[in-house]
Structures are given as structure tokens and as C-alpha cells.
Short mmCIF file of the C-alpha atoms (twelve columns), coordinates in Angstrom:
data_MODEL
# 
_entry.id   MODEL 
# 
loop_
_atom_site.group_PDB 
_atom_site.id 
_atom_site.type_symbol 
_atom_site.label_atom_id 
_atom_site.label_alt_id 
_atom_site.label_comp_id 
_atom_site.label_asym_id 
_atom_site.label_seq_id 
_atom_site.Cartn_x 
_atom_site.Cartn_y 
_atom_site.Cartn_z 
_atom_site.pdbx_PDB_model_num 
ATOM 1  C CA . MET A 1  36.830 42.378 20.805 1 
ATOM 2  C CA . SER A 2  38.875 39.819 20.431 1 
ATOM 3  C CA . PHE A 3  39.968 37.045 17.523 1 
ATOM 4  C CA . SER A 4  39.847 33.137 18.335 1 
ATOM 5  C CA . ILE A 5  41.101 29.992 16.473 1 
ATOM 6  C CA . SER A 6  38.513 27.236 16.307 1 
ATOM 7  C CA . GLU A 7  40.517 24.856 14.169 1 
ATOM 8  C CA . ILE A 8  44.043 24.683 12.243 1 
ATOM 9  C CA . ILE A 9  44.681 23.437 8.842  1 
ATOM 10 C CA . VAL A 10 47.694 21.349 8.670  1 
ATOM 11 C CA . SER A 11 49.722 20.548 5.204  1 
ATOM 12 C CA . ASP A 12 49.976 16.855 5.289  1 
ATOM 13 C CA . THR A 13 53.663 16.702 3.883  1 
ATOM 14 C CA . ALA A 14 55.372 19.373 5.761  1 
ATOM 15 C CA . ASP A 15 53.355 19.621 9.147  1 
ATOM 16 C CA . LYS A 16 53.471 23.318 8.694  1 
ATOM 17 C CA . VAL A 17 49.575 25.271 9.340  1 
ATOM 18 C CA . VAL A 18 48.154 26.462 5.912  1 
ATOM 19 C CA . ALA A 19 44.593 27.889 6.967  1 
ATOM 20 C CA . LEU A 20 43.001 28.896 10.051 1 
ATOM 21 C CA . ASN A 21 39.240 28.694 10.860 1 
ATOM 22 C CA . TRP A 22 38.715 31.842 13.014 1 
ATOM 23 C CA . ALA A 23 36.225 34.237 15.029 1 
ATOM 24 C CA . TYR A 24 36.130 37.714 15.582 1 
ATOM 25 C CA . GLU A 25 33.405 38.628 18.391 1 
ATOM 26 C CA . ASN A 26 32.301 41.374 20.160 1 
ATOM 27 C CA . ALA A 27 29.393 42.354 22.741 1 
ATOM 28 C CA . ASP A 28 26.944 42.611 19.424 1 
ATOM 29 C CA . GLY A 29 28.208 39.055 18.061 1 
ATOM 30 C CA . LYS A 30 30.387 37.067 15.941 1 
ATOM 31 C CA . LEU A 31 32.008 36.679 12.661 1 
ATOM 32 C CA . SER A 32 33.488 33.478 11.433 1 
ATOM 33 C CA . ASN A 33 35.563 32.057 8.470  1 
ATOM 34 C CA . GLN A 34 38.841 30.661 7.456  1 
ATOM 35 C CA . TRP A 35 41.475 32.099 6.396  1 
ATOM 36 C CA . LYS A 36 44.637 30.497 4.147  1 
ATOM 37 C CA . LEU A 37 47.726 31.677 5.097  1 
ATOM 38 C CA . LEU A 38 50.045 33.072 2.317  1 
ATOM 39 C CA . ALA A 39 52.345 30.816 2.978  1 
ATOM 40 C CA . PRO A 40 52.908 27.748 5.615  1 
ATOM 41 C CA . TYR A 41 54.316 30.270 8.611  1 
ATOM 42 C CA . GLY A 42 58.152 29.679 9.011  1 
ATOM 43 C CA . ASP A 43 60.004 26.969 10.949 1 
ATOM 44 C CA . THR A 44 57.330 27.234 14.092 1 
ATOM 45 C CA . PRO A 45 57.397 23.425 15.207 1 
ATOM 46 C CA . LEU A 46 53.338 22.440 15.203 1 
ATOM 47 C CA . LYS A 47 53.605 21.842 18.876 1 
ATOM 48 C CA . ASP A 48 54.351 25.918 19.857 1 
ATOM 49 C CA . CYS A 49 51.872 26.989 17.388 1 
ATOM 50 C CA . THR A 50 49.669 28.088 20.483 1 
ATOM 51 C CA . GLU A 51 46.341 30.412 20.258 1 
ATOM 52 C CA . SER A 52 48.414 33.442 20.747 1 
ATOM 53 C CA . VAL A 53 50.794 32.720 17.832 1 
ATOM 54 C CA . LEU A 54 47.815 31.772 15.578 1 
ATOM 55 C CA . VAL A 55 46.118 34.833 16.168 1 
ATOM 56 C CA . GLY A 56 49.216 36.751 15.889 1 
ATOM 57 C CA . TRP A 57 49.753 35.322 12.154 1 
ATOM 58 C CA . LEU A 58 46.102 36.026 11.588 1 
ATOM 59 C CA . GLU A 59 46.206 39.341 12.700 1 
ATOM 60 C CA . GLU A 60 49.073 40.098 10.192 1 
ATOM 61 C CA . GLN A 61 47.527 38.986 7.109  1 
ATOM 62 C CA . ILE A 62 43.766 39.185 7.216  1 
ATOM 63 C CA . PRO A 63 42.993 42.298 5.356  1 
ATOM 64 C CA . ASN A 64 40.175 43.691 7.619  1 
ATOM 65 C CA . THR A 65 40.724 45.771 10.149 1 
ATOM 66 C CA . THR A 66 38.559 45.103 14.251 1 
ATOM 67 C CA . SER A 67 36.776 48.589 13.153 1 
ATOM 68 C CA . GLU A 68 35.811 46.723 10.092 1 
ATOM 69 C CA . LEU A 69 34.826 43.511 11.397 1 
ATOM 70 C CA . ASP A 70 32.943 45.801 14.298 1 
ATOM 71 C CA . ARG A 71 31.423 47.477 11.600 1 
ATOM 72 C CA . GLN A 72 29.966 44.125 9.846  1 
ATOM 73 C CA . ILE A 73 28.246 42.573 13.048 1 
ATOM 74 C CA . ALA A 74 26.757 45.990 13.626 1 
ATOM 75 C CA . ASN A 75 25.204 45.916 10.184 1 
ATOM 76 C CA . ALA A 76 24.159 42.208 10.370 1 
ATOM 77 C CA . LYS A 77 22.479 42.803 14.181 1 
ATOM 78 C CA . ALA A 78 20.842 46.280 12.666 1 
ATOM 79 C CA . GLN A 79 19.652 44.067 9.695  1 
ATOM 80 C CA . GLN A 80 17.855 41.266 12.466 1 
# 
């Protein structure tokens, strides 16, 4: 049960991360989407935007809890 970041979207003008392509995966499946950050995040230099930093930003902003995502995956699996 964890998040991963497959791609970052960076503003052309400020070299700030503005969106994340993310995935959440558990033993039953995987969900993925794009999250547009509420604001480009702080003064973190682009070279310091590690996956753990990006996942932290995502977890702070995404409205879904991991329990909700687990339920969505379980529902999708049940429908198949």
C-alpha cells in the first residue's frame, strides 16, 4: 500500500513542480491519476524533489485517504 510518482510536471517559467502523475497500489490492484498541486511547492530546488518529497506533497494535498483508495481498488476488482 503505497504511493509512487511516475512523472512530474514543471512550470516553464519558475522551475517549480506544478503537478504530479501518481499511482497508489496495494495487493489487489492499482489506481493512478494526475494531481495538480494547489500551488507550486515552496523553494525546493528541482534537483532536491526526490520521490519521497513529492509523495509527501501529494499526501498533504490529495483529498482521498489510503482507506478510500483501498475501497476503490476493491470495488473495481469486485466488478471485474
